[in-house]
N, C-alpha and C positions, 0 to 999 in steps of 0.2 A: 267416231271412235276407230272405224276400220282405217281411215286415213292416218291417224296418229300412230296406230299400231304398225302400219306399213313404214311410216317415217322412222319410228324408233328402231324397227327391225333392220332397216337399211343403214341408218347412221351410227347405231351404238352396237348392235350385236352381230350382224353379218360380218364386219371387218374383223371380229374375234372369233369367227367360226362358231357362233351361237345363233340359236333360233328362238324367236319369241313365240311362246305357246299360250300364255294367258296374260291379260292386261286388265287392271282396275284403277279407276281414279279415286283417291281416298284423301281424307283429312285426318289429322291428329285429333283424338278425342281427349277432353270435351270441347276444345277450341276448333272451330272450323275456319281456319285461316291458311293461306299459302298451301294449297293442295298439292298432291304429288302422285305419281303413278307407281303401283306395285306390279312388277313384271315377273312372270314365271318363265324361266328361260332353260333350254337344253343345250348341252355342248356335247355333240355326238363324236367329236374327234378324239375326246379323252376316253380311256378304257380303265374302269368301267365308265358308262355314260354319266356325267355330273349334271344334276339339276340344281338351279340356284334361284333365289328370289332377290330381285334388285329394287331399290327405291330410286326412282328417276324423278328429277326435278328440272324445271326450265332454268336455264342460266340466267344470271342477273341482267345480262344485256343481250339483246338479240333474241331470235326464235330457236336457238339450239338447245339440245337437252344434254344433261350430264348425270353420270351415276353418282348417287350420294352414299348410299349403304348397300351392302352385299351380304346375303346369308346362304349358306349350303342348305339344301333341303333337308339333308339328313340330320341337321342341328335342330330342325323344327320339332318340338316336343308336344305342343298342344295347339289345336285350332279350335277356338271357342266362338261359336255362333251367337252367343249371348242368350237367345230364347229360341227353342225348337217349336213352340206353339204359337208364338207371335211374331209377326213380320217386323224385322227391325234392320236397319242398315249398319249396325255396329257389329264388330267382330274383333277378336284378339288373336294375335300370333305370338306364341311363347318360344322364343329361341333361348339364348343365354339370359335374356331379360324380357320382360313382357312389354309388347308394343300393342297399343290400343288404336284402332282405326275406326273411321266412319265412311262407308262407301257412298258414292253419289246416288246410287239407286240399289234397290234390294235385288233386282235381277242380276246386276253386275256382281254384287257380293256372292250370290248363289253360284253364279257361273265361275267365279275365281276359286271358291271353295271346292267345287266340282273339279277344277283343273288341278288344284293342289292334291285332291284325293286320287285322280288318275295317275299323276306323276309319282305319288308315294307308293301306290299299289303296284306300279310297274317297275320302278327303279330302286326302291328302297327295301332293305331287309328288316331294319328297325322302323316301323311305321309310326308316324305321330298319332296322337289320340284326337279324334274328332268329337267334340261334345257340343251339346245344344244345337245340333244340326238336324233338320227334318229328315227322318228315316226314309221317306220316299225318295228324297233327292239322292241319297247314297245308293238305294236299291236300283234306281234307273241307271245310275253310273256303272254299277257292277254287272249289268246285263251282258250276255255273250256278244262278242263282236262278230260281224260279218266275215266271211272267208275272204272277201276281197281286200281285207286289210293287210294281207300278205303281199308283199311286193314280189317281183320276178326273182330277185336275188335272194329272197327268204328273209329280208330285214323287216322288222316291224315298223309300221307307220305309228308313230308314238300316240297320237291323239286323234280320235274320229272327229268328223265334221270340222276339219281344219279350214281355216280361211285361206285366202290366196297367198301363196308363197312365191317369192322372187326366184328367178332362174338362178341356178348355180353357174359357176364359170364354165364347167363342162357342158351344161345344157346350152349355154350361149354359144359355145364353140360349135356344137352339133347342129344348132339351128342356123348359124351362119354358113356352115358347110352345106346344109340342105338348100338354103336359099342360093347359094352360088351355083348349084347344079341346075336350078331353074332360071332361064334368062329373064322370064317375065314376072319374077317373084316380087320385084320392087315396082315395076311399071304397071303391072296388071295383077292386082291382088285376087280378083275373082278367079282367074284362070289358075293362079297359084293355089287358091283354096280348093277349087275342083280337083286339081291334081292331087293335093294332099288328101282330100276325102277319098279319092279312088284308092290311093295307097293305103289308107287306114282301113277301108273296107276289106282289101286283100289281107291285110295284117290281122283284122279281127276274125276273118274266116279261118286264117291259118292258126290263130290262137284258140279258136273254138275247137278246131279239129285236134289240136294238140292236147287240149284240156280233156276232150272225150277219150283220147287215146291213152291218157295217163290216170284214168278213173281208178284202175286197180291199184296203181301206185299210192293214190291219195287214200284209198281204203286201208292199205297196209300201214300207211303213216299214221292214220287215226288209231288203228289198233295198237301200234307201238306206243303212241302217246297215252292210251288208256293204261296199258300195262306199266308204263313209267309212273303214272300217277298213283296206281296201286302200290308200286314199289316204294314211292316216296311216303306213302301213308304208313307202310309197315316200318320204315325207318323213323318216322316221327314217333310211332308207338314205343319203339325201343329206346329212343332218346328220352321220352317221358319217364319210362322205367328207370333209366340210368339217373335222371334228375332226382327221382324219389330216393334212390339209393345213396346218391351224394348228399341229399338232405339230412339223412340219418347220420352219415359220416361226419357232417359238419357239427351236428349237436354233440357227437361223442368227442370230437377234437376240442370243442370248447370246454367240455368237462375236463379233459386231460389238461388242457392249458391252465385252468383254475387250480387243479391239483398240483401242477408244477410250481405255480407261483407260491402256493402255501408252503411247499417243501423248501423253496429258496428262502422265504421269509424266516421259516424256522431255523434253517442253517445259519442265516445271518445272525439271528438273535443268539444262537449258541455261540458263534464266533465272537460277537461283541461281549457277551457274558464272560467268556474265557479271557478275552483281553482285559476286561475291567478287573477281574479277579487277579490276573498276573500283574496288572498295574498296582493294585492295592498291596499285593504281597511284596513287590519290589519297593514300593515307597515306605512300608513298615518294616523293611528288613535292615536291621542295624548290625554291622560287621562286629565280629567278636573282639577284634583288636581295637575297635572304637569303644567298646564297653570296658575293656581293660584299661585304656587310657583314661577314661572318665573316672575310674575307681582308684587306679594306682599310678596315674601319669605324674611325672616329675615336673613341677611348675617353676624349677629354679634354673634349668638348662635350656638353651634355644631349641635343641631337638625335642625335649620333652614339652615345651611350650607349644611347638609346631603340631606335635602329635595330639595334644590336648585340644587345640584349636580346630583341627580337622574333625576330631571326634565330636566336639561341641556343635559344630556346623552340621555334621551329619545327624546328630540327635534333634537339633532344631528343624531340620528339613523333614525328618520323620514326624515330629510332633505337629508340624504345620502342613502336613501333606494335603493335597487337594483331593479330598475323597468326598463322594456323594453322601449327603445326609443319611440316606437310607442304609448305606453300607456301614456308616459309623455305629449303627445299632447292633451290628454283628457282635456276637460274644467274643470272638477272636480279636477283633479290632479293639474292642473296649479293654480287653486284658492287656494287649500290647501297649495302648495308650497310658494305662496305669503304670506299667513297667517303665515307660519313658519318663513319666512324671517323677518317679522315685529317683531315677538316675539324674534328672535335672536338678532336683532339690539337694541331693548329695553333692553333686559337683559344684552347684553354686556356693554352698557353705565352704568347700575347700578353696575355691578361688577367692572368695571374700575374705577368708582368714589370712591367706598368703598376702593379698595385696594390701590389707589393713596393716600388717606387720611391716610390709615394705615402705608404705608411706611414712609411718612414724620413724622408721630407721633413717630414711632419706632426710627427713626434716631435722632430726637431731645432728646429723653429721655435716650439713651444709653451712652451719655457722662458721666453720673454720675458713671458708673462702673469702670472708670479709676482709682479712688482714692482707690478702694478696694484692688488692688494689687500692690500698690506703695511700700510696704515694703518687698515684696518677688519677686523672678525672675519667674514670670508667667503672661501670657497674659489672659486678661479678657475672660470669657466664655459667649457666646450669645445664649445658649440653650433656654433661656426663649423666646427670640424673635422668634427663629426658631420654637419653639413649637406653638406659636400663628399663625404663618403664614403657617405652613406646611399643615394645614387642608384646605387651598385654592388651593392645588397643582392640584387637579382635574379640578377645575374651571379655572386655568391658562392653562391647557391643552385644555380645551374646547375653551378658547379664542384664543389659538394658531391655533386651527382647523378651527375656524369660522371668526375670525377678527384679522389677523396678525399684522395690523397697531396698533391696541390698545394693543396687547401683547407687541410689541417691545417698545412702549412708556412707559408702565409700568416697563419693564426691565431697561429702561434708568433711570426712576425715582429712582428706587431701587438702582442702581449702583451709582448715584451721591450722594445719602444720606449716603451710607455705606462707600464710598471711603474715605471721610474725617475722619471718625471715625477710620477706619483701619490704615490710614496713621499716625495718632497721636499715636495710641496704639503701632505700630511697633517701631516708633522712641523712645518712652519712654522705651519700653522694651529693645532694644539694648543699649541705654544709661545706663540703669541700669546694664546690663551685663558688660560694659566696666568699670563702677565704681567698680564693685565687683572684676574684675581682677586687676585693679590698687590698691585697698585696700589690697588684699592678696599678691600681688607682693611686696609691700612696706614692709610688715611684714616679707617676706622671701627674701629680696633683695640680700643677699649674695648667695642665690641659684638661682638667676634669670637667670644667664648665666652660661655656662660651665667654669670649671677651665682651665686657659690657661698655666699651667705650662709645660715647654718643657722638654722632656726626650731625646733629641737627643745628641748623642756624637759628639763633634765637635762644630762648630760655630752654635749660635742660629739663629732662624728664626725671621724675623721681623713680630711679631704678631700683633703689633698695627695696621699696614697698613691693614692686612687682617680683623681685627675686625671691622674696620670703615666701612666695606661694609654693609650698611643698618642696622647697629647695631647688626649684627649676631655674633654668637660665632665663635671662631677661627677654623682653620683646624683641620682635624682629627689627624694629626700627633702631634698637640700641646695639645690634650686632656689628662687630668689627668686620668690615667688608674684606679686609686683607686676610683674614683667617678662616671665616665662615665658608665651608664647602671646599677648602683647599685640600690638596693631596696630603699635606702634613696632618690636617685635622682628621681626615678619614683614617690615616695610619695609626693615630693616637687612640681612636675608638675601635681599632681592629681587634684587640684582645677581648673586649666585651662581645663583639660579634662572633668571634671564634668560640668563646666560652658558651655562649648561648646556643650555638648550632651543635656543639658537642653535647650539651645537656639534653636537648630535644632528640638528637640522633640516638643517644644511649637509651633514653627512655622508650623511644620507638622500637629500637632493636629488642629490648628485654621484653616489652609488653607484646610485640608481634610474635616473638618466638614463644612466649607463654600461651598466648592466645591460640596460635596454631597447634601447640601441643594439646591444650585443653579440647580444642575442636576435634582433633583426630582421636585423642585418647578417650574422651568422655562421649563422643559422638553427639555433639550439641547441634542437632538439626531438628527443625520443627516437624518435618515429615520426610522420611527417607523414600527415595524412589523405588518403585517396583521394577524388578528386573527379571526377565524370563530366563529359564535355564539355557546355558550355552556351553558349547564345548570349549574348554579352556586349553591354552597351549601348554607344552611340557613345563612343569614346575608351577602351573597355576591351575586352580580349580574354582570355578564360579558356581555358586549355589544360590537359587532364589527361594527364600524361605516363604514369604507371603507378601501381600500388598504393602505392608507396613515395615518391611525389613530392608536392611542395608545390603549392598552388594558385598559378598564375601570374597576377598581376594587373598588367597593363600600363597605364601612365598616359600621358596626353598628353605629348609631348616638351617642351613649353614649361612652365617653372616646375616640372618634375617634382621637383626637390629641395625646393622650397618646399612643394608638396603633401604630400610624403612626411613631411617634418619636422613640419608642422602636425598630421598624423594621429597621429604616433607618438612625438614628443619634445616638449621644451619645458617651460615653468614649469607649465602647466595639466595636466600628465600625471596626477597623482594625482587630481585632481578628475574628470577624464574617465574614468579607469579604474574609479571607483566605480560607473559605470553600465554598463560593458562587461565582457565575459568576461575573468577573470584569466588571464594568460599561464601557460603550463605551466612550472614551475620544476623543473629536473632536475639530475642530477649534472653535465651538461656546462656549464650556466650557472654553478653554483657554482664548479666547477673554474677556469673562465676568470676569474670575479671574484676568486677566491682568488690567482690568479697576477698579476692587475693590482694587488691591494691586499694584499701579503703581511705588511705590518707593521701593519695596521689594528687588529687585536685587541690587540696588545702596546702600541701607542701609546695607545689608549683605556684600557687598564688602568693605565698610568702616570699618565694624567690623573686617573682616578678616585681612585687612591691619594693623589695630591697633594691633591686636594680633601678627601678624608676626613681627612688629617692636619691640614689647616687648621682644620676644625671637624667634630666628631663628628656634629652634627646634618645635615650635608650628605649623610650616607649615607641619610637619609630622603628628601631631595629627589631624590637620584640614583636611588633605587629607584623612586619614583613616575614620573619622567620617562622613565628608560630602559624601564621596563615599558610605559608608554603607547606608546612607539615600536615596541616589539616586537609588542605585541598589535594595534596599529591599523595594522600594516604591510600594504600592499596585496599583497605577495607572501610569504605565509607559506611558510617553508622556503627563502627566498632566502639568498644569501651574507650580506647585511647583516642580515637577521632572525637568522640563526644566530650572527652575530658579536656582535650586541647581546645575544642570548640567553646567550652564554658569559660576557660581561661582567656581564650581569645576575646571574648565579650568584655572582659574586665580590662584587658590590655587596650582594647579599642576605646574604652572610656577614658583611660590615662592619656591616651593619644589625643583624644578630643579636648581633654583639659589643658594639655600642652598647647594645642592649637589656640585655645581660648586665651591663654596667656599672651600668645603672639598677637592676638587680636586687640587685647587690652592695651598693648604697647603702642599700637597704631592709633587707638582711639584717644590715648593721652598725649599725643604729639602736640606740641606748641610751636608756633612760628611767630617771627617779629612782624608787627603791624606796620613798622616804619620803613623797613627795607624791602627791596624788591623780591618778590617771592621766587619766581622761576619754577624749576622742578623740585618738588617736596622730597625730602630725604627718604622716607619710607618707600616712595616709588623706586629709588635706586636700590634699596636694600632688598626689595621683594625679589629681584633677580637672583642675588646671592642665595637667599633662602630656597628658591625654587631649584637652583643648581644642586644644593646639598640634598634636598629631598629626593630629586630625581636619581641622584646616585644611590641612595639608600633603597629606594623603591624600584630600581631598575629590574625589569623582568618579573616583578611580583604580581600575583593575582589580587593583591589588595590595593592595587593602584586606584581603584575606584574610591577607596577611603581618602586617599591623598587628593583625588580630584575633588571630593566634596570639601576637603580643607582648603584647597586652592580657591574653590568657589566662594567659601566663606571669607577667606583673606582678601580676595580680589573684591568682593562686595563691600567689605569694610574699607578697603583702600578707596574704592569708588566713592563711598559715602564721605570719607574723611577729606578727600579732594574737594568735595563740594563745601564741606565745613570750612576747610582752610581757605578756600576761595572766597567764602563769605565773610570770615573774620579779618583777612588782611585788607588793607586799604589803599595800598600803592598801586596796584594794578586793577583793571576792571575784572569783575568776577568771571565773566565768559572767557577772558584771555587766559586766566590761571587754569580754568577747567579745560579749555581747549588744548593748552600746551601739555598738561599733565596727562590728559586721556590720550593725547597723541603719543606721549612718551610710554604710557602703559601699553598702547597698541604696538609700539615698536618693539618693546621688551618681550611682550608675549609672542610676537611674530618671530623674533630672533631665536627664542628658546625652542620654538617649534613643538610645543606641548599639545598633543592632540586633546588632552583633557581640559585644556583652557581655550579650546576653539570657540566655544559659545562666549566665554569671557572676552576673548580677543575680538569677536564680532561686536560684542556689546561695547567694548571700549572704542572700537572704530565708530560705531554708531553714536556713541556719546560725543566722540570728537567731532563727527560731522554735525550733530545736533547743535553742539556749542558754536561750532563754525558758522552754521546758519543763523543761530540766534545772534552771534556777534555781528554778522554782516547785515542782518535785517533789523534788529531791535536797537542796537547802539549806534549803528552807522546809517540806518535806513534802507530799506529795501528798494532797489531801483524799480521794480515792476510791483509795487505792493498792491495797488489798486486792482491791477489785472489778476494778481494772485488771489485776492479776496473774492473777485467775481467768479473765477473758475472753481474755487473752493466750494462756493455755494452751488455751482452746477454740479459738482461731484456728489454733494450731499443729496441733491434732488435725485440724481440717477441711483444712488445707493438706496434711497427710500422706496424705489419702484417706479419712478417716472421713466418713460422710455426716452432715450437720448434725443430722438428727433422731435419729442414734444416739449422739451425743455424751453425752446424759444418762444413757446406761446404763453409762458408765464411772464408776468408784467415785469418783475425784478430782473428777469434774465432774457429780456427780448433782444432781438437783434440791434434795435437802436441803442439800447443800454451798452451792449458790446462795442459798438462803433464809438460811443462816447469815451469809453475807457481806453481804446486803442488810440485815440487822437491825443490823449495826454502824454503819450510816450513816443515822441519823434526821435530819430536816430541821433541827432546832435545833443539833445538833452540827456539821453542814456549815456552817451560817451562822457559828458561833462560830469555827471554823477559818478561814473566809474573812476575818473581821475581823482576826484575828491575822496572816494573810498580808498584808493590805493595809498593816499598820503596818511590817513588816519591809521591804516593797518601797519604801515612802516613805523610809525611812532610808537604804537602800543605793544607790538610783539617783541619778545626778548630775544637776544642774540644766541642763547644757549641751545635752542632747538633748531634755529635756522629755518623757520617756517614761512618766511615771507614768500619765497617762490612757490612753496607747496600750497600755501593758502591762496595765492593768486591763481594758480593753476586750477585748484579745486573749485574756486569761485567761478572761474571761466566754465568749467564743466557743469556746474550746478546751474549757472545761468542758461547754458545751452539746453540742458535737460529741461528746465522750466519752459523755455521757449518751445521746445518740441512738444512738451506736454500740453501747453496751451494751444499750439497748433493743431495737434491731434484731437483735442477736445472740441475745438472750433469746427474741424471737419466732420466730427462725428455728431455733434449736437446741432450744427447749422449747415447741413450738407448742401443746400441749394445756394447759399451765400458764399461768395468768394471773398471771405473776410481774412485778411493777413495783417500781420503787424507791419509798421512803417519801416522795418529794418529786417534784413535777412540774417541767417546763420553766419554767412561769410562776413557780414558787417560786424557781427558781434565778435568773431575771431580777430578781425582787423582792430577793433577797439581795445581788446585785451592785449594784443601783441604790441601795439604802438605804445600803450601805457607802460607795459613791462620794460620795453626798450628805453623809454624816457627816464626810468628810475633805476 
């Protein structure tokens, strides 16, 4: 242990001007693994002297040591020896946290604890607590020290019975100087030792003589030390008395602190009570001028209405004041609330009586406006009435919040008076629109329906029977291609389109204006938002009544009606609302509008039926226009939007019936069985019909309905192409289908209708299918056996067989594939292709000029099949280098040479 202590002192502590005082080898409890050293160290260069405890561990590699943890001795709180009566190697050191150690031996533990005791007694003011330490051990440690522990300079030797200490740098230099003075110090140690002994004897004698001469001084020093100890004891007694006095002062200060807290709490409670009472008084204080306005205010002038509205708002605010339930039971509060209730009932009766008379008066006078618009297609404007009534909107809201029964009765009076007027206006307006359609139709009667001239080759269609269906125009196949969809035809139908747009726009204008008026005037909202009190700008005053109240917005009394009307009504309403929040449309709004316009949907249905009977094509115009007004409505879900939507359903049915008539015309088409068929007539006529429909539905949101009609028409045309191809006998069935489907594909591609993209692809697919059928079934497939073989291979792969395992099946073995390939040498394939080209040239018509197209597509299809077979062969037979007898370049040369020869 001494050697380790010397090593640690030399390597770790002396370079930092520290001295190792105590050392112990320990393990962490309860595990005894990876031991370390606890070192008690002094640093005498610091002032005051610092004592530390280090945990030192051996480095991971090598024999060197390193400091792991460090604690100041003054931070040591408790030294626990675990058991004072029983010897144990365990002990605890409590710094900021508790560290449990197990010493390698009991003697080392006791020695280290004794070292810590000595250091704490000598260098610490606040000494740690030593518990569970044998008392005899501490008593021995505290025994008086010998006088020889005083050094010549008066410095304390910190610990008795020190082990060997290394020389300091000054001691080393002095030793070197001494050795340099003796020439034989190195060569003859004995002579140097004798010389040192003689000098030491001389110095000892001088030292003894000096000590004996200073005995009186030592006695005086001891006397002074005794007096100092007595003085220190007196000071300690005084300090103890001061501590007792301060202890009493502390208790008194704590009592004073508690009393001060009680005083503060009492003051806070008084202040809060005062504030709450002031708040209640302010909330229940209704100004005298407001009371006068509620009792005697004029409800016929803008200024009077404004003052009454302010007074009503102030009254509602007082009645709905946010007061604690306990305060509401106060006698003064209850008396004030009764006063407010009487004022509210009295003012409610005054407002209801005034508005009731005003509604009746307005309804009786507005009948005169009907004669003003009898000469033009326009509904009367009721902005004057709405301007006069809208200034009472805030009072209606007040009635709704205070007396709902009176509010509902006023709404009923308004509805009854206005319903009769709107019903009469609507009927006259739609009758005027019908007369305009009839007048203009008579002038252009020859253009009222489509030309029925048939362009079919062969027997004609019974057009009269089709035309009798609801007075509509005949089928698409009988339409004169020279006039259908032309600019002249659209110009002839322009008056109906203009009249229809005018009817819908006027109805929308009137209904939206009335709906907005009712919405604002009758406050038709399901739940009004809660708004907190806010400071208004000059001319405005916002008041929050309660959680179910509307925002009160008071305007300057001058021109109040003008300002309100400009903000909420008028011709520019729709444009303005496109940039503002849409109003909430609910059942209350729709119910009131339904009561005001009870016959609107029926009258509109009659008008649409009349227009549809005049001309079947009108159903297309009505579908487009009515749908535009429904979809572009500013209030989705409003009464007008729902009414238009219901009418739109019926118009859509008429449009479907019109399309059904066109479908019947295609289905009843007859062709000659003796003449060459070529392109069927209804295939040509479909292009003209699509042009007309696209012009009508251009930019419409209902284009999807037209797309469905297209799909039905094209589907029927496709079916009828198959029927006609089967009935005629001059051409092969596949040739007729191939040419007509090719023509349909060309028409759909030229029209560039996105809605017919699927049909265009279907036509193309049918064209290709019939082309393949024509080339394989009627004329023979050049690689038919090879095709059948690989078709079976694909089915096996689709059923779950791995591609590389197909060759192990008997029907699709490698030998079978080689047999099939041998049947198609290059010369034989070319000969078959030459024969195929001659047959194609004879059977195709010159109208479509499909010979080159068919031949080129046959070449591409043949190459594609070739690549497909080659890919399947490489995929399913990877180890076999199986290829056809001819290459793709050979196939290209075959087709090219045949095409040049013809």
